[in-house]
N, C-alpha and C positions, 0 to 999 in steps of 0.2 A: 621451448625447453622440453616439454613432455612428449613432443611428437616423435622423438627417437625411440620411445618405449612402445611396444605393442600393447593394444588394448586387451582387456580380459577376454573378449570374444575371439580375438585372433589367437590368443594363447590356448584356449580350451577347444575351439572349433576352427582350426585353420582351414584355409582353402586347400582343397585336395585336387592336385593335378597329376596327370600321368598315372592314373589309377591302375591301368593294365600293367604298366611297368612295375608298380609297387607289388601287385599280386604275383608277378612272374618271379619275384625273389623268394616266394614262399617255397616250402619243401614240396608240397603238393598243390601247385597253383590251379585255380579253377580255369575252365575254358573261357576264352575271350568272349564268346557269345553269352555265357552265363553272367559275366561282369557287365556287359552292355545291357542285357535284359534287366538286371537288378537296378542299374542306374536309371533306366527308362521307367521302371515301376516307381522308384523313389521320386522321380520328377513328376509323374502323374499324381502321386500322393501329395505333392507339394512339400516333401520333406527336404529336398535339396533344390537349389537353383543353379543354373549354368551361368557362369560369369562371362560377360562378353568383352573381356579384356583383350586387347591386341597382344599384350605381352605374354599371356598365358593361354594356351589353347586347351580346351576340354577341362576347365577348372570348375569344380563343384564346391558349393558352400552350403552347409545346412541352414535351413530356415528355423524360425522359432518353433514351429510345429515339429520339425525334424529333431531339434534339440530336446523337445519334450518327449518325443517317442523314444529317444535313446536313453533318457534319464530314468524311464520306468524299467524295473527289473523283471520284465515279462517279455514274451515273444512280440513280434511286430503286430500280429493280428490282435492279440490281447491288449496291447498298448493303444491301438486304434480304437478298440471297443471301450476301453476305460476313458479315453479322452472324450469320445462322443457321448458317453454316459454322463461324464462330469459336466459337459456343456449343456446337457438336457436337465441337469439338476439331480441326477442320481449317482453322485460320486461314490458313496459307500457301497451301494449295490453293484455298481459296475466294477469296483475294485475286487469285491468278493467273487463275482462271476468271472472276472479276468483271471484271478488266481486259480479258480476251479478249472477254467479252460486250459491253463498252462500245466497244471499238475495231473489232470485227468482228461485226456483228449476226448474220450467217449464216456461222459459221466452216466449216461442212461444205459444200463446193462440189460434191462428187461423191458422191451417195448410194450406199450399198452395192449392188453388183451392177450398176451402170450405168457405161458407158464414156463419157468425155467426147469429143465430136466436135471435132476440131481443124480 
């Protein structure tokens, strides 16, 4: 009876196939090599998995780790930092440092031992 309705996971995180075709519809589409490299990085991070369906070729689905990365309102690097910090027991500290990393890319303006010329 309920099998005809998609699950919550399928609604919010659908299987993405034909990604290159999707990006080609954009006003300024990225290069195909950029899209392929990005997908390879996400696979190495285990943020997405490639489905081995025979019906759909090159279909990607986000993992729980990928969903968690997307849910954080920071950059990918900061999200990875926050998640690893939380796993180590330093959630609050990693959130603060992740926010600093996002808002101020180079927070140290005066290297140790050097004087700033005014």
